[in-house]
N, C-alpha and C positions, 0 to 999 in steps of 0.2 A: 320939742317933740310933739307932733300932731297926733300920731298913732304909734303905739308901742308894740303892735303885732301880738304874737303868741308867747310873749315872755322874753323880750329882748333884755340883755344885760350888758354891762360894761365889763370887758375882759382885757387882761394883758397876758403875760406869760406866767403869772402866778407867784406863789410864795414858797420857793424851794427851801429845803433844809430845816423845816420847823416841825416835822412829824413827831420828833421826840417830845415836843411841847404840846402835842395833840392838835396841831394845826396842819391841815392838808395843803397840798400845793394849789389846787384849783386852777384858775386861768382858762384860756381858750380850750374848748374841747378838741377843735381841729387847729392845732398850733401852727401847722404849716400854712394854713389859709390866712391866719392873722398876720403871720410874718410876711407873707407875700403882699397882702394889702398895704401893710406899712411900708415895705420897700418901694412900692409903686408911687407913693406920695412923698418919698424922701424922709420918712420917719425912721428912728431906730426900730429894730424888729420887736422890741418889747414895749413899744408905746401902746397905750390903752385905746381900744376901739370898741365897736359894737358887735356883739354876737346875737344873731337874729334867727332863732329856729322857725322855719317855714315862712320867713319874710314877713310881709304884711305891715311894714314900717313906713311911716311918712314923717319927714323932717322939714322944718322951715328954717332957713338960714338967715340970721340977722346980718351977717357979714359974708362977703365972698369967701369961698373956700375951695380947696382941691381935695377930692375924695377918691377912693377906689374901693371896688367890691371884689371879694374873692370868696372861695368856698363853694357852696351850692349855687348854681347859676340861677339867679332870680331875674325876671324881667324888671327893668327899672326905667324911670322917666324923670327928667328934670323939666319942670313946668310943662309936662305933656310930651316932651321930646324924648324918644327912646335913646337910651345910652347903654353901652356894653360893659361886661364884666372885665376884670383884670387889666384895666387901663385907667390912667388918671382922668378924672372928671372935673371940669370947671363948673362950679355952681355959683351963679351970681348972687349978690346980696339981695334978699327978699324972695329968692326962688324957693321952690319946694322940690325935694327929692322923694319920689315915691318908689318903694321897693315891693314887688309883687311876690307871689308864691312860687318856689322853684318846681320845675317839672320832675326833677330827681335830686337826690341829696336832701339834707335836712337843715344844715346850719350855714347861713351866709354871714360874711364879716364885712364891716364897713370901717375903713380907716380914714381919718381926716388929717390933713397935713398940720402938724403941730401936736397931734395926740389929744385925747380927751383928758382934761385937767380936773377930774374929780378928786376929792381927798383920798390919799393913800392910807391904807391900814396895814400895819406890819410890812411896810415896804412895797405894797402892791395895790393897784386899783381894781383888782379882780373881784367880782361878786361870787362868793362861795355860798351857794344856795343851801347847802347842808349845815354848815357852821354858822351861817348868818353874818359872815364877815364881809366887809367892803360895802359898796353902794347897794341900795335896795334895787329890786327889779324896777325897770323903767316904767313910767306911766305917762299918759298923754298930758301935755302941758308942762312937762319938766324941761328946764333949761340945762343944756350940757355945755360947759365952758370948754374952749379949745386952748391948748397950751402952745408952747414954743419949742417943741421937741425936735422939729425938722432940722436936718443938718445939710442936706444937699438934694440932688435929683438923681434918679437911676439912669443908667445908660440906655435902657430900653423903655419904650412907651407902652408896650403891650406884652403881656405874659401869656404865651399859648399854653394850652392844657391838653394832655392826652387823655381822652375819656376812657374809662374802664369798659372793657367788653367782657361779657360773661359774668358768672357769679362772683360775689365778694368773698375772697379767701383771706382768712386771718391765720397767721402762723403762730404756733404756741410752743412753749417748752413745758415739760411736766412741772406741776406745782409742788409746793413744799409738803402737801398732804395727799399726794396721789396714792399713798399706801393705805389711805382710808377707803379706797374704792377697789372694786374687783378689777382684775386685769382686763376684763372685757369693757370696762367703763371708758377707759381712755381710747380704746379702739372705736367705741360707739361715738364718742365726741368727735374724733377725727375721721369718721367714716360716714356720718349721717348729717343731713342738713338741719339747721335750726332757724327758726323764724323769730324776728324781732316783734315783741308784743307792744301793745299800747301803753303798758305799764313800764315806761322808760323815760328817763330824764337825764340831767347832767350828772347825777350820782351814778347811775348805771342803767343797764338795759336788761330786762327779764327776757329770757328766751324760751320759746316753746319748741319741743322736740322730744326725742327719746329720753327716757329716764336714765340717769347715771347711777348705777347700783353701788351701794356702799358695801364694803367688806367689814367695816367696824361700825358699831352702834355707839350710842352715848354722846356726851357733850364734849366739845373741844374748848379749852380755855381761850379767851379772846387773845388774838395775836395780831401783829402788824400786817397791814394790807397795802398793796401797791396798785397803781393804775394798770388796767389790763388783767387783773386777777379774775379768774372764773370761779366764783364762790358757789357752792352747791348747798342750798337749804334742804330741809327734809323732803320737799316735793321731788327732789332728784333732778330738777331742771335748773340749769346754771344761770347765774347773774353775772354779767360782764361789767366790772367797775370802770367808770369813766372819770372825768375831771374832778368832780366834787365827791369822790368816794370817801368813806370813813377811813380813818387811819388805823383802826383795829376792827376785827370782826371775829365772830365765834363759829362760823361754818367752815368746813374744810375747803381748801382751794385745790382743785384737781389739775389746773394748768394756768399759765399766764400768757396772755397775748403779747408778742414782742412790741416794744415801744414804736418801732417804725410803722406798725399797722394800725396804731390807735387813731390816727387822723382819719383813716378810711372808715374805721368802726364808728367814729363820731358822726359820720354822714349817713349812717344807716337809719332808715325810718321804719315805723311800724309796718309790718307786712313784708319787709325785705328779708331775703334768705341769706344766711351766713354759712360758710363752710370753714371748718378748722382743719389745719394741717400741721403735723408735728415738724418743728424746725429740724433741719439736717437730714431728713429722710427723703429719698428720691420720690417715694410714693406718698409722702406726707402722713403715713400711718405708722403706729407703733408695731414693733415686731411681735 
């Protein structure tokens, strides 16, 4: 690795089923993007690849390899020759792959045919930045071994993408502690825009917007948390939990973003505006 960008990590699909032991799932923040990149090079969908927030990565290949980029569309070059996303890329031995900064979106994913063969921890090669499990964040000069996970080739050589138009809308269901808030709070959450702040990472994103007023004061005993939980600290402004979220938390959860929307949430970058809509309601707002 010549340059590690803004905090590139190795990710697969994580460590499911270990929350009772205090181990979160972790894995790719945009799971669909990693799956797609792996399919394009003939890997199993859970093979380990690179997650690259804001790109800025450069790799030198000792051996010829086949790669694919997915997620946020980053400009990319193989030895100075422009290459496109969501298609298999042949990288000759000795060549360099340079990945630029995306114009929109946050996290790009790189799959290499065979998968990245770093040591697994608790059955996964994912880097959990909160728990400190798995490989460390990548650094310049690091050698990344490639495995033999590939099993075949996909039927298509390019995966088209339908770009989102309009604002980012995340669908929610009421949370387990929505009764700790006033009835107006859920209407506010689902009726007003929120902005992603710079205080955001793989653990979660802090949002700026209208305060969500509490109906109950006092402390809440720590309880289980899931990805997509909208936890509300004393400031009244929600935090959306992402891939490396803690398995327990002590602030009330007003709502939970549905799993199908978490990939899109993981591509939101500071300054982006989010809109929440209540699942199952035609107007997306509570009654």
